[in-house]
N, C-alpha and C positions, 0 to 999 in steps of 0.2 A: 593331370589337372591338380593343382595344389589346393589344399584346404586352408583358408585363411587362419592365421594364428593371432589371437588378441591377448596381449600381456597386460596384467594389472599390476601397477607399481606405485610406490609412494613410501613415505616415511612410516615408522611403526604405528600401529593402533589408529588408523584412519578409516577402518571398516572395509578393507579390501576383501577379506575372507567372507564376511557377511554377504557382500554383494555377489561374490563368486558362487556361494551356496544358493542364493536366491535364483540366479540365472540358470545354473545347471540342474536345479530342482532336487538336489540331494545335499545332505550335510557332509561334504567331502573334506573341506578345509576345517581345521579346528578353529573355533571362534572363542576367544577369551580376552577379557580386558587386561591384557598384559603384553607389553612390547616383546617382539621376538618369538612369538608362538609359532608362526609359519616360517619355516627355515628353508624348505626345498621348493622347487617348482612343482606346483600341483596342476595337473592337466585334466580337463574333461571336455567332452563334446557338448555343444549347445546348438539350438535352432531358434530362428526368429523369422516369421513370415516366409517360410519355405527355404530360407538360407541356412546352411549349416557351417559351423566354424568351430575351432578349438579355442578354449579359454585356458589361460595359465595364470595361477595365483602365485605371487612371489613373496618372499620375506620382506619385512620393512627395511628400507634403506637408511642406514645411519652412517653418513660419510665421516663423522668425527671419531666414532668408536673403532679402535684398531685391534681388538682381540681376534683370535683365530676364527671363531664361529661367525662373527660379524663380517669378517673379510670373505668368508665362504658364502654368506648370504648375499653380499654385494656381487660376488662373482656369479652367483646363480641369477641375480637380477640382470646383470650385464648380458649373460647368455640369452636370457628371455627376450631382452630388448633387441639383441642382434637378430634373433630368429623371427621376431614378431612382424606382422604386417601392419598392425594397428596397436598403439600403446594407450592404455587408460591410465592417466596420472591422477591418483586420488589425493584429495586434501580434505581437511576437517573443517566444515563450515561453522561448527560450534566454537572451536578454538581459534579460528581465524588464521590469517597468513603468518607463517613463522620463517625464521632464518633457514631452518632445515628444509622447508618447502622450496625456498629460493635455490638452495644447493642442489636439490634433486632436479629442479627445473633446468638448471645449467647442465647437469649430467645428461638429461634427456635431449636437450637441444643439440648436444654434440652427436647424438645418435642419428640425427637427420631423418628420423622416422615420422610417420603420421601420428601425432599425439592429440588425444582428446582429453581436455581438462575436466575432471569430475569433482564437484564440491558435494561431499557426502555429509550425512548427519543433520540435514536440514529438515528435522521432524515437523516443524511448523510451516515448512516450505516458504520461508521468507527469502525471496530471490535477491533482496537488497544486500543480504549477507555474502553474495557472490562477487560484488563489484570490486572489492579490494584485490581479488585474485587476477584481475586483468594485468596487474603489475608483473605477473610471471611471464607475460609475453608469449603465451601459448594459445591465444585465441579466446573465443567465447566460452566461459565456464558453463558446464551443464549441471544444474541443481538437481540433487536426488536425495532420497532417504531410503537406504537399503532396508533399514529396520521397519519402516512404515510402508515400504513398497511404493514410494512416490517417485515419479519421474523416470522409472525404469524403461517404460515403453519408448519415450522420446530418446533416451540414451541408446537403446538398442537400434532404433531407426538410424541414428547417426553412425553407429558402428557398422551396420551393413551397408550404409551409403558410402563408407570409406573403402569398401572392397573394390578391387578392379577385376574385370573379367568374370568368368563363370565361377561358381562356388561348387566344390566337390560334394557329392552326396555322402552321407554317413555310411560307414561300413555296418552292415547288419550285425547286431550284437551276437546273434546265434552263430555267426560265421567266425567269431573271434575266440581263440583259445586263451583263457585268462590264467595267468601264472602268478601265484602269490609266493613271495620269498619271505620266509619267517625264521625266527630264531631268537636267541638271547641277544642283549645289547653287545655291540662291538664284535660280533662273530664274522663280519665281512659281508653282510647282506647287500649294502649299497655298492660295495666294490664289485660284487658279482653282477648286480644290475647294470652298472656302468660298462662292464666287460661285454655283456650280452648285447647292449645297445650301441656300443662303440663310441660313447660320449660320456662326459661328466654330467650325468643326469641327476644324481643325488649327491648331497653333501657327504664327503668322506673325511673322517677325522679319527685320530687315535682316541679322542675323547668319546666315551660311550654316551648314547642318547642323542646324537646329532640328527637322526631321522626321527620325526615325530608324527608325520601323517602317513597314511597308506597311499602311495603314489602310483597312479596308472599312466602307462605310456604305451601307445600302440606302435607296433613295428611289424615288418614282414621278414619271413625266413623261407627261402625257396618258394616264394609266391604265395605262401599262406599267411593269414593275419593272426597276430598274437597281441595280447595286452599283458604287460608285466607289471606287477604290483609290488613295489618295495615298501616294506612295513617297518614300523618302529619295533625296537627290541622288546621282547616280552620277558619281564622279570617276574620273580615269585610274587604272588599277591600280597604277602605280608610286607614286602619291601616297597610297595607303591603307596604313596600318600593319597588319602581319600580326597576326591574332588580336585586332584591335581591335573595338570596338562598331561602328565604321563599316563594317568588312568584313562583319559580319553583316547590317547594314542594306542594303548593296549586294546581297548574296545574296538578301535578301527582295525587293528591287526587281526583280531579274532573274526571280525566281520569280513575281512579280506579272505580268510580261509574259507568261510561259508560260501562266498560267491565265486571262488576260484574253481577252475577245472583241473588244475594240477598245482600241487604245493611243493616247493623246494624248502626243506627244513635245513638250515645251515648250522653245523656244529663247528666249534673252534677246537681244532685238533691240539692246539698248544696248551689247552687247559683240561683236556680229557672230556669224558662224557658226564655231564651234570644231570642231576635229578630233574632240573627244569627242562632240559632238552627232551627227556623222555616224556615229561608231562605235556609239552607242546605237541609232540608226535601223537600222544594219546588223544589229544583233541582233534587232530587231523584225521586220525583213524575213526573216531566217533562220528565225524561229519561225513564219512564215506568217501574221502578224497584220495585219488591216486597221488603218490608222492615220491620224492627223491630225497635221500639223506645225503647232503653234500658236506663232506668233512673237509672244511676249508683250512688254510694255513698249513697244509701238509708239508710245505717246504721248510717249516720251522722244526720239524721232528727229526731227531737223530734216528736213523733207520738201519735195520739189517734185513736179511731175507725173511724174517719172521714177523716184523713189526705190523704189517698190514693184516696178516692172518690173526694175530693176537687181538688187534683192534676189532676185527670182524667177529671174533669169538665173543668178545665182551658185548658187542652190539646185539648178537643173537640172544644173549641172556637178558639184557636190559629191555630189548624189544620183542620179547617172546610172544606178546599179544598181537604182533603183526609180523609174522614170519615172512611175509611177502616183500619186506622193505628192500629198496634198491639203493645200495650205497655207491658213492662216487667220491674218490679221494682227489681233491683239487687244491690249487693255489691260485686265487684271483690275482695275487701280486705277480706271480711268474707266468701266469697263463697255463699252468700245468693242468691238463685234461679239461680245461674250460670248454674246448671245442666239442666235448662229448655231452655237454648239458642239453643242448637242444635236441639231438637225436634221441636221448633218453627221455626227455619230456614227451616227444611224439610217441615213443614206444609205450610208456605207461598210460598215456591218454588213449591210445589205440586199444590197449588191453581193457581199460575201464569202459570203453564204448563197444566192446565186443558183444555180438549177438550169436547165440548158439542155437542150432536147430533142435527142436524138441526131440527128435529121434536120437540125436547124438548125446544130449544130456541124459536121456533115459538109459542109453547104453552104458554111459560112464557110471551112473548110479547103480545099474544092474550088476556091473562088474565088481563094484565096491561091495555090494551086498553078498555076492557069491564068495568073495574072499573072506569077509568078516560079516556074518549075519547080524541083524539088529538084536540088541539085548532084550531080555524079558524082565518084567517087573510084576511081582505078586502073582506069578503064574501066567501072566499075559505077555505076549510077545509083540513088539512093534512091527507093523507091516507097512512098507513103503509102496504106495500104489502107483504114483505117477508124479513126474517132475516137469516143470515148464519154466522158461525164463520170462519174467514179466517186466523187467526194466533194465536199463544200463546206467552207468555212472552213479553208483557202482553196479556191476552185474548182480541182478537180484533174481533168485530162483524160489518158486513156491513148490514145496514138496507135500503132496497129499498123502496122509497117513490114516491108519485106522483110529489112532488115539494119540493126539499130540502130547498128552501128559506122560507118555511112555518114552519120550525123546530125552536121552541123557546128554548133557553138554559134551561129554567125551566122544560120544558117537557123532554128534553134530560136527565136532572138530575133525573127526575122522573123515566124514563125508566132504567137508570143505577141503581138506588136504587132497583127497582123491580127485576132486574137481580141478584143483590147481595143477596137480601133476598131469592130468589129461589135457587140459585146455590152455596151459601156459598163460597164467594171469599174474605175472610178476608186476609189482609196483602198485597194485590196486587191491583194495578190500573187496570182498564179495559178501552178499547177504543171503542167508538161507531163512526162509519163512515156512514153518511147518503148520499145516492146516488140516483139520479133520475132513473126512470125505465129503460131508454135507455142506461145508462152508464154501462160500463163493470167494 
């Protein structure tokens, strides 16, 4: 049973993204009074009166502009209209009918899809302002104000009335493994997303910065549900202009890391390991997320039998704070090892979700203590009394001790490494919490 897809299209700056955010209940699309801000297809699920459907926000259609990015935006809008069951054609009620609106209307008529004409920005809700839009030949205009939340219910009624047959129920969010793809600009994040999804889901260009939003797309892999989040490139903070679109994009990327179950951090092999790559992975580590380090564009590297090991040795030095990192040398362009990404995602997620019996973790800690006893401080020796796992994602262990002030960071690292060796927890951080005997 197919879930209906509703595409929002129109020329730039007619309020498509504001409407999208209102309906899905989250600020997913970037909203800024600047043409061309939304460039990719932005998807999210929505519900109205028990009906569930997927909405997609698209970049503003400008049929006269012929630059590369505008052509890609038009291509994305065409893909959205081809896939959509219902199309919402947005026009600006304040500005009135324009020649650009006529061109987009002609474009939509050729699609032969069900089109609902939406006149936005009618903050005073003057329906007389809608009459001139009958000239577009797309039926009765629906007056709304996304900013003032006026007319949205009537529009949603018309949307669900356009659906044919039964509407698919939403996939439960807890059953979906969310995968965030992050990295510096132009590292190949969107190319990897498109390879995993098997379609041109995100705008791909040699020009850095063509992805600006964190894009969610649901897909299935061997019967399991996943959501992949392609994000904007994260540059150094000092390089980002304050209150710019890029600043919002980076905030979305960091938010995507926080809500992800697994993070793929993409490195550009052709430019080496940059400080910003390490900084991004540091944030992923701090958030306690299982991760994969995807070294992309490996096809561009001149290699001998030592190249990969030399790169790994440098990674071990630069990522010494996360010895558990899982590297994968790939090329999204040639498909080299791309097929290994999903199995590795499942592996690190399974490790992050692992639960360990109390008897086993205490045996592991007991063996570690017998090999290297806890240190003493000021004549007092640390005593480890009992260990139990209290959480997953990441695996979190509470260790009861006689005095937590006696715990030295080097011994904490030793215990962490002992747990990793015994339990096989590659790709995921683990958390150790030391508490005094009396603490709950």
